[in-house]
N, C-alpha and C positions, 0 to 999 in steps of 0.2 A: 244756602241750604235750603231746599223747599221741600215741603211735605210730598210733594209729587214723587220725589226720589224713592220714598217708601212703596208707593203704589207700583212704580216701575220695578222696583226690587220684588215685590211680591208676584207681579206677573210672570217672573222668572222661577217662581216657586215650583219645583218638580213635584213636591209632595202636594202642595195645593192643587196641582192640575190632575191629580188622580181622583179616583172615586171618593176616597175617604176611609174612615174606620170602619163603618158598618157596612160598606160595600164589600170590604175585603172579607167579611165574615163568611161570604158564599164562596171564597176562593182559598181554600186551605193552601197553607204554605209550609213546606217541610222545615224551613228554617224556624219558624215559631213553634212547630209541633215538637221537635227534640228537645228532651230535657224538662218537659213540662210535667210537674211532678203527680202523680196519682191519676194520670191521664188527663188532667186538666190543661187546657192551652193558657198561654199568658193572659193575665188579666189586665195589663196596662202595657201595651207595646208601642205607644206613639202612633205613627202612621200605619194604618193597615193591621190593626189589632185582629188577631185570630183567636178563636177558642173553639174546643171541640164541642160539637153539637151533642146535648145529652137526650137519650131516649128513655122511653119508659124502660128499657131492658138493662139500664146501666144500674150498678150498685155504686154508691158513693159512701163516704164516711162522714159522720157528723161533723168533724172538725173541719171539713172544707167549707161548711156554710154554717157554723155554729153561730147562733144569735147571741146578742150582747147578754139576755137573760141566762141563757143556758150557760155561757162561758163564765158568768159572774158566779153561778150556782157551783159550777165545777171547782173554780178558784176557792171559793168559800169552803168547800168541802176538804180541798186539800189544805188550806191554812188551819182549818179546824183540826185537822189530822195531826198537823206539826204541834199545834197548840196543847191539844189533849194528850199527846203522847209524851210530851216534855213535862207537863203537870204530873202525869202518871210516874214517869222516871224519877223525878225528884222527890215524889211523895214516898215511893218504895224505897229510895235512897235514904231518905230521912228515917223511915221505919227501922232500918238496920241498925240504927243508933239507940233507937228507944226500947229495943228488945235485948234481952239477955242473950249472950252468945250460944247458950245451951238450950234455949227455948226452940221447939220445933213443931209439935203437932198442932197446937192451938193456933199459932200463927199461921201456919200451912193450911188449915181448914178455912180460915178467914180468907187467905189468898186465893185458894183454890175455887171457892164459891164466887169471888169476884170474877176470876178467870173464866170460869164455866158460862157465867152470864154474859160477859162481854164477847167471849168466843162464840156462843151461840148466836147471838144477835148478829155479829159480823159474818158468820157462815150462812145465816138466813139471808143477808143483804146480797151477798156474793153469788148465791144460789139463784136468787130472784134475777139478778144481772145476767147470769149465764143463761137462765130461761129466755129472757128477752132477747139475748143474742141467738140462741137455738131457735126461737120462733121466728125471728127475723131472717135466718138464714134458710129455714124450711120455706117461708114464704117466697123467698128470691127464687129458690129451687123449683117451687111450684109454678112460679110466673114465667120461669125461663130466663131470668136475668142473669147478666153476665159481670165477671170480674175483671177489672184489669190488674195486670201483674203487681203493681205496686201497692193497690188496696189490698189484694189477696194477702200479699206478703206481711203488710202491717197488722193485718186482721189475725193472721196465724200467730204472730208473735204476742199480740195483745191477749189472745184466747190462751195461749200458753201460760202468760204471766197469771191470768185469772185462774185457770186450772190449778197451778202450783200453789197459789195462795190458798185455794179452797182445801187442797191436801194438807197444807201447812195448818190451817185452822182446825181441821178435822183430828189432826195428831196433837194440836193443843188442848182439845176438849178432852181427849180420851184419858191421859193421866190424871188430870184434874177431877173427872167424874170417878174415876178408880179411887182417887186417894179420899174423897169424900166417904165412898162406900167402904173402904177398908184400910183406914189411916195407919194400922200397925202391921200391916202385911209385910213379911220378910221379902216375898217375891216381888214388892212394888219397886225394888231398885232396879229390877231387870226390865219392867215395863217403863219405868222413867227414863231408863238409859237407851231403849229401843226407840220410843217416840221422840227423844230429844234428837237422836241421829237422824231420824226422818225430817224432823223440823229444819235442822241445820242444813241439811242437803236440800231442802227447800229454798233456805236463804241463799246457799250457794248457787243454785240455779237462778233464782232471781237476779242475783248480781250478774251472772252471765248474760242473761236475757237483756239486762239493762245496758250492758256493754254492747251487745249486738244491736240494739236500738241506736246507740251512739255511734256505732261504725256504719251503720247503714246510711247516715247522712254525708259520708266521705265519698269523694269522687273515685272513680275506678276506671282504669284502662285496660280493657280486656285484651287478652292475646287472640292470636288468629283462632286458635281452637276453641276460644270462649267468645267469639264475636258475635255468634248467632243469638239474636236478641230473645228474650223470654216471650212467650205468648202475651199479646195484649200490649206490648210496648212498641211504641212508633219508634222508627229509626230514620236516618238520612243517609245521603251520599258522602263520601269521603270528603267532597269539597266544603261541607256544611260543618256545623258544630258536631263534636263528637263526645260531649261530655256526658259520662252516666254516672250513676251512683252505685255504691255497694249494694243498695236495696235492689238494683237490677240484676245483679250477678248471682250465682249459684250460691248454695248453703255452704259449700266447701270453703268459701272464703273466710269463714269463721272458725275453720278448724283448730287454729292455733289456741283459741279460748278454752277448748276442752283441755289443753294441757293444764291450765291453772284450774280448772274445774276439778279434775282428777287428783292434782295434788291436794287441793283443799278437802275433797272427799276421803282421802287417804288420812289426812289428819283428823277428820271428824270420826272415821272410825276408831282411829286409836285413842280419842277422847272417850268414846262410848265404851269401848272393851276395857279401858283402864278404869273407869269410874264404876262399872258394873262389878268388877272384882273387890271393890272396897266396901266393907260392911262397917256402917256407921255404928259406934258404940254408944249403948244406953246404959247408964250408971244407976238408974232406978228401976223398979219393978213395974210401975205404971208407965205405959207408953204416952199417956197424956200428960204426964209431969216433965219437968225439964230434966237436965242430966245427960243430953244427947252431946256426943263429940263429933262435930262436923268439919274439923280442920282437915283442908285438901292436902294430898302428898304434894311432894316436889314435882313428880312426874305429870300429875294433873295440872298443876299451875303451869308448868312448861308447855303442855299441849294447848291449853287455853290461850297461852300467849302467841303460839303459833297460829291459832284461829284468827286472832285480832291482827297478827301481822299479814295474813293472807288477805282478809278483809280490806286491809290497807293496800294490798297489791292490786285488788279490784278497783279500788278507788282511783290509783293512780292511772291504771290502764283506762278507766272511764274518763278521767280528765284528759288524757292524751288524745283519745279518741273524738271526744265531743268538741274540743277546741281545734283539732286538726280538721275536723268537719265544719267548724265555723269559719276557719281560714279558707278552706276549699269554697264554701258557699259564698264567701266575700268576693270572690272572683267571677262569680257566674250571675247571670241575669236574674235579679230578684223574681221579677214576674214569671219566669220559666220554672222558678223553684219556690214558689211562695209557701206551698204546704210544707215543704222540707225545711225552710227556714223557721216557719211557725213550730213545726214538730221539734226542731233542734232547740229552740229557745225555751220551750215548755219542758224539755228535758234538763237544759241547763238551770232552769229555775225550780224544777221540783224532784229530780231524781238523785241528785247528790246526796241528799238527805238520807236515802235508804242505807248506803254503806256506812256513812259518817254516824248515823244513829245507832246502827248495830253495834259498831265498835265501841262507841260511848256507852250504850246499855251494858255491854258484857263487861266493860271496864268498871263501871260504878257499882252494878249489881253483882259483880262476882269478885273482883280483885279487891276492892276496897272493903276491909274487914272480913276478908275471906274466911276466917275461922268462925265466923258467926253462921249458925243454922239458916237464918234469914237469907244469907247469899246464895246458899243451895236451893231455898225454896223460890227465889224470884228468877234464878237464873235457869235451873233444870226444869222447873214448870211451866217454861214458855215464853219468857221475856215479853211480859204483857205490853209495855209501852211500844216495842217493835211490832208487835200484832196489830195494834191500834193503827199505828202509821201506815204499815203495809195494806191493811184492809181498806181504809178509807182512800188511800193514794191511789191504789190499783182499781178500786171501784169507780174513782173519779176518771182514771185515765181511761177504764173501759166504756165509760159514759160517753166521753169525747170521741172515742173511735168506734163507736157502734154503727153499723151499717144502716143506712136509711135509703129511701128510693129517691131516684134523681127528680121525680116529679113532686116529691113531697116537700123538699126544701132545696130546690135547685140553686147552685151557685152561679148560673148564668147571669142573672140580674147583677149580682155583686161584680161579676167580671166587666159588664158592660159600663157599669159605673165607674170603674177604675180605669177606663180608657182615658187617652189625653191627646191632644192635638200639639203638633210643634210650632204651627204658625197660626196666625190670625185668620188668613184667609182659608186655611184647611179646617179651622174651628167653625167659621161661618158655613162652609159646605157641609160638614157633617151634621151641624145643627138642622140646617135645611133638609137634609136626608132623613133625619130622625123625626123630623114633622111629618114628612110624606110617608114615612115607613111606619109610623103609628108606635113609636117607642114612648109610651106615656108612663114611665115608672115613677115620676116625681110626684110628691103629694099634691102639687097644684093641678096636675093632670097634663101638663106640658112635658116637654122631652127633659131629662134630666142635665143639669150643667155640665159643662165639659172643660176641664183645665186646659190652659193654653201656655206652653212654655214661653212664647215669645211675649206674651203679656206679662208673665212672671218677671221676665228680665227687664221689661220697660217699667214695671211698676216699683221693681227694686231700685233701678237707676233714679227714677223720680223721688222715691223716699229718700235717697241719699242726697239730692239736690235741696232739700228742705234744710238739711243740716249745713249745707254749704252756703246758705243764703247771707252770711255776712262777710263773705269774700267778693267784695264788690267788683275788684278788677277782673277776676277771671270767671265770676258768676255767669255772665252772659255767654262766654264761649262755652262753657259747660252746658249752659241752657239749650244751646244748639242741638247738641246731640239728643237731649230730651225731646226737642221738637221733632227730630227725624225719627225716633223712636217711636213716638205716639201720634205723629202726623199732625202736630200743633203749630201755631204760628204767632202766639201770644201769651202771656202769662200775668198774674197778679199775685202778690203776696199779702195776705191777711195776718196781721200779728195782732194777738191780744196780749199786752204788756204786763198786765196784773199777775197773770199766772204763767206768762212767757210761753204762750201757745201759738204755733205758727201753723198756718195752712197755706199752701202754694197751689194755686189754680191755674191750669193751662187750657187753652182751646184752640181750635182749628178744624181744618176738614176731617182730622181723625176722630173728632168728638171732644169730650170734656174730661179733663184729669184732675183730681183733687188729692194731693199727699200731704200728710200731717207730720211734723217732726216729732221724733221720740225724745226721750229723757236726755236734756242737754244742760240743765241748770238745776240749782237746789230747790227752785220752786216747781220744776216739773217733779222732782223726787218726791216733794211734798204730797203732790197728787196722787203718786203711786202709792203712797203709804197709807192713804186714807181709804183702807180696805173694808170698812163696814158697808153695808148694802141699804140702799134707799129704793123707794118705788120708782119705776121708770115711767116718765110722761108720756102720754096722759094716763092718769090713773084708772087701771082695769083690773079685772080678775078677783079672786078671793084671797084675803090675807092669809099668809102662811100655808097657801095651798097652790093657787094658780096665778097670783099676782107677780107680775115680771118685776125684778128688782135688779139694780146694777150697782157696780162700784161707785162709792160716794165720790172719790176724788176724780175718777175718769168723767163723771157726769158733771160736776163742778167745773172742770177744766172746759168741757165742750158748751156749757151754758153760760160762762162768766161774760160779763159785759156784752151779751147778745151775740157772741161769736157764732153760734148756731144759726142765729137768724141772718147775719151777714154772709155767711156762706152759703146756706140754702138759698136766700134771695138772689145772689150772684149766680148761683148754679142755674137756677129757674130762668132768669134773664137769657143767660147763655144758651139754655136748652131751646127757649122759644125762637132766638135769633138764629140757631143752626137749623131748627126745623124749617124756618122761612126759607133757607137757602137749599135745604135738601127735603122736599115736600115728600110725604109718604114713606120716608125711612125713619127708623128708630134712631134716636140719639145714642150714640156709645158714650157711656159714663164709667170711668175707672176711678174708684175710690181706692187709697193705698196709704200704707204707713208702716213705720218699724216700731217696734216696742211700744211705749206710750202712744206714739203715733198710729199703731195699727188698731189700739183700743179705741182712740178717737175715730178712726175710720169706720170701725163698726157702729157706733153709735150715728155717725155722720150718715153712712149709708141707709140706715134704717129710716132716718128722718127724711133724707132726700127722697128716697122711693115712695114714702107716704105722701110727701108734699107733691110729688110729681103725678102721683095717681089722683089726688084731689083735683089737681088742675086738668086733668085728662091729657097729659103730655106723653107721648109714646117714647119711652126711653128703654135702653137695653143696659142696665146697671149691673157692673161687676166690682166685686171687694175683694182686693188681694192685700193680705197682711203678713208681715215677716216678723216672727218672735213676738207676737202680741200675747199679752196676758189674758186671761179670761175676764169676761166684762160683766155677766150677769148670772142670773140662776138658770135652771132648766126651764122654766116657763119663758124667760127672755130669750133664750137660744132657740126654743122652738117657733116663737114669734118671729123672731128674725129669720129663720130659714124659710117661714112662709113669704115674708115681705121681700127678702133679698136672698132668693135662692142660689144665684151665682156669685157665692161668697166663699173665699178660700183662705184658710189659716195655715201658712207655710211655715213648719216647724224644722229647725236645722237640728237633727240627731237628739242630742240630750241637752238642748237649750233649756237652762233652768228657769228662765222666766216664763216660756211658753209651757214648759212640763210642769211646772209647780204653780201653787195659787189656787188649786182646786178646793182646799180647805174642806176636805172630805166630800159633802154634797152640796156646799153653799154656791159654788161657781160651777157653770157648764161652758164649755168652749162653743163660741159662735162660728157658724161656717163649716165648711168641709175640710176637714185636715188633709194636709199634704206633707209627708215626711221626706226630707231629703239628707243627705249625708255626703262627706267627702270621698266615701268609698264608690260614689256613682250610683246609688240607689235612688229610686223615685218611687214612692208609694203613695198613689193617689186615692183618697177615700179608704184609708185601711179600715178593715173591720175592727170591732172592739178587741176581738182576740189579737190582730195584728198590732195594733196600737199598744196594747197592754204588754205584749212580750217585747216589743221593741224598746220600752223604757227600762233603764237600769235601776232596780229598787235601791232608794236611797241616794241615787246619784244626780247628777246634774252638772252642766258646765257653763260657766259665764262666758268663756272665750267663744263658744258655739253661739252666743246670743248675739254677738257683733255683726253689724251690717256687712263688713267685710268676709266674715264666716259664711253668711248667707250666699254671697257672691261666689265664694270658693266651692261651696256645695252645689249650687246650680250649674257651675261650669265643670264640676266633676261628673255630673250626670252627662253632660254633652261630651266630655272626653271618653267616658266610658263607652260610647257608641262606636270607638275605634279599638276595642278590646273585646274580650270574651263576654264581657257584661253587656254586649249591645243588645238592643231590642230589634225586633224585625224592621228592616229599613231604618234603623236608627242613625245611620251614617247620612243617608238621604234627608232625614229631618234635621239633622245639624247643619247640612249644607243648606237647606231651605232657610234655616234660621239666618245664616250668614248673607244670603242673598235677599232676605227681607229687609233688612236695614245694616247700613254701613258701619254704625257703631257696633254692631254684634260682630261684624267681620273683622274689626279691628282689633276687638277683644279676643276673639278665637285666635287670630294671628298672634297677639301678643301672649296668649297663655298656652296655647297648643303649639304655637310654631307652624301652623296650618293655614295657608291661605284658602280661599274658596276653591281655586283651582285644584289645590292638593288634595281637598276633600272629595271633591268630584272624582279625581282620579283614583283615590282609595276605595271609594264607593264603586266604581266600576270593577276595580281589580278584586274586591271581596266577591264578586258575584262568580269569579271562575277559579281565581288562584288565591286562596287566603294568604299565603305565604308573603306576597308582596305587601300587603298592607301589615302583617305582622313585623317586617324587617322595618318598616316606616315607623311603625308604633314604638318599636325600642327607643326611639329617639325622644319619645314623648315622656314627661315627669308629671308629678302631681300639680294640681292647680296651684299657683302661687301668688296670683294676683290679687289685690286688695281693691275694695271698692273706690277708696281714695285714688288709688293707682289708675284705675279706669276712667274716672272723672278728670284728673290731671292730665291724662293722655288726650282725653277730648280736647282740653283747652289748649294743649301745646300744639295739637294738630290743625287747630282753627284760628289761632291768634295771627 
């Protein structure tokens, strides 16, 4: 088995023979354009990534290119709203038990003053946001800027929410101000009833708008009469994808929600009219004294029960729509529906609390001890906790969805950074084109790094080989596949026995590869647990400010018994020898590892890059880690990005090791994040907003940390190219992978049931008759292979 076989395979790479990712930008493809949400083209589509060119006449939404700081601000406001509303709710709930049941005027005066101040501040905030929206829309109209259909539709819904909450706050302020002016007026019950009816109608309308938002991210199959696309929405021929969202359809798709709205509205009217007819009894002459009888009638209690039940109905409808939409989006390409996925997960994270908190507030502030006058005060004067929650939440939502100019914060750069290559030969072609084309977005002034799927598979396999080094009989057979995947012809195992740290070095015409073993013994586990930070050598930066610090256990394992010097010196010697055999060419070096091995790989990549630079060696170093924990603080992560820009931290969905360990602000992930999952999604360099909403709060999976699970996730990405989730030319990309190296072809044959010839046939069939590959796709099942199975198959086929 010779490395030359790999080169031969790459020569056959149809993707590699194409112009590459950036070249395709000037050749729009309808296959990539359809379904791209908000008018944005796919941001990571493998071979031939396209995206819509943004002009100065385009209006985009802030959420499409929101920065980390802006997203953190919006999330902080939303979390603060939840916390403040909860504290207010339970404070008022406690006050109900500290007041006599007949006390009315004095407690009401205190509550109304608080309501008035908070309501006025909230109203001013929302009016200011509305003013910013109006000013931005006026500027867009004056400049002749245009809307895409989805952006316009989303903006209309957000503006509707903003307007409804402004009305809600206005009718929250009116009764509170009136009560302060005339606390004993008999006409006040008419005013409080009428304003309460308006406010509850606003809540009802907000619940409907929230459900419309949730419904909008569901897929929609238009009838022939509805097949004409809205203005600004790109379409395809029937031979291509036809997935559209409800967001693309007419407003009439939401008419059924009006039924629940009118039913709830009728109950609200009944509640208001019933309450207005009740005259609370005062048993003393002075209205400021106690003696008020505020016990509600059975009819009022029943009507309020109906309101809570209908709020529950809204919640059930929202749950159904949001999770059906989530299920629909799971089956569609993430890149084509990136903003829809982001929008859905933000709703899932923050919108459910609207309806739940409304029901909870009404239950606690009205039903518990309902005969106390304080219950009437806190409920009929406006549900202050709910006003706080809605005002801050809607304000935060409006900020994230605010229109901005495309030339102000364009998402085009983010899209280019999220592109990836299927094969190494394509990766090299694209990077050369970027150098010639002047794409200098990286901080170093060089073209930004590009993620490579072939290298990801190869690094994963090599990371697994380090775990198998004790299997002497079959290890050499398994190693043969590693040689072929990486273009190697020899290897060496460096073992530091005291802390049981292993590094596997391989070298050959394909370059140099170094893999570190993850946690495999109790001594490795002790290294994992030593989580306090120490300065990263050499000492630099200002203490507690800019000094790079790293995990004590990881650094100790890397430095113990001069393991670092042994690995670095050996790599430098191999680099010099490779340079002598390939003069003028940069030495390809791949550092890889899983779990603890990934953390060691991060430290090794930094030191090796520094050492090579000091000796003036021309190296092209890449670091691919799998499930690696965070290694150092923010200063170290920034330093690492400068020294090793081509560094990738691959995270399998909810992997608890890779997702956790941040310890608030103590640790920061090194390298560019790549998120994969068994649904077939591949998210390269996700924005802060994308990465944040992909994480399940409080969740985490140890099973998804296993090396076998990483293989399943990478395989799922490839398998998805033969489904509706495929990227543009995704099938051709997987075919190129199978031709790049025989081990990958065997893996795909084993897990997909598809040979390279089958994939080539399906790729050709999909260009004209999608039904051909759809029939074949029914025979496929979810990826079930394990990393051990792959390596064992290698041994079996080569013994």
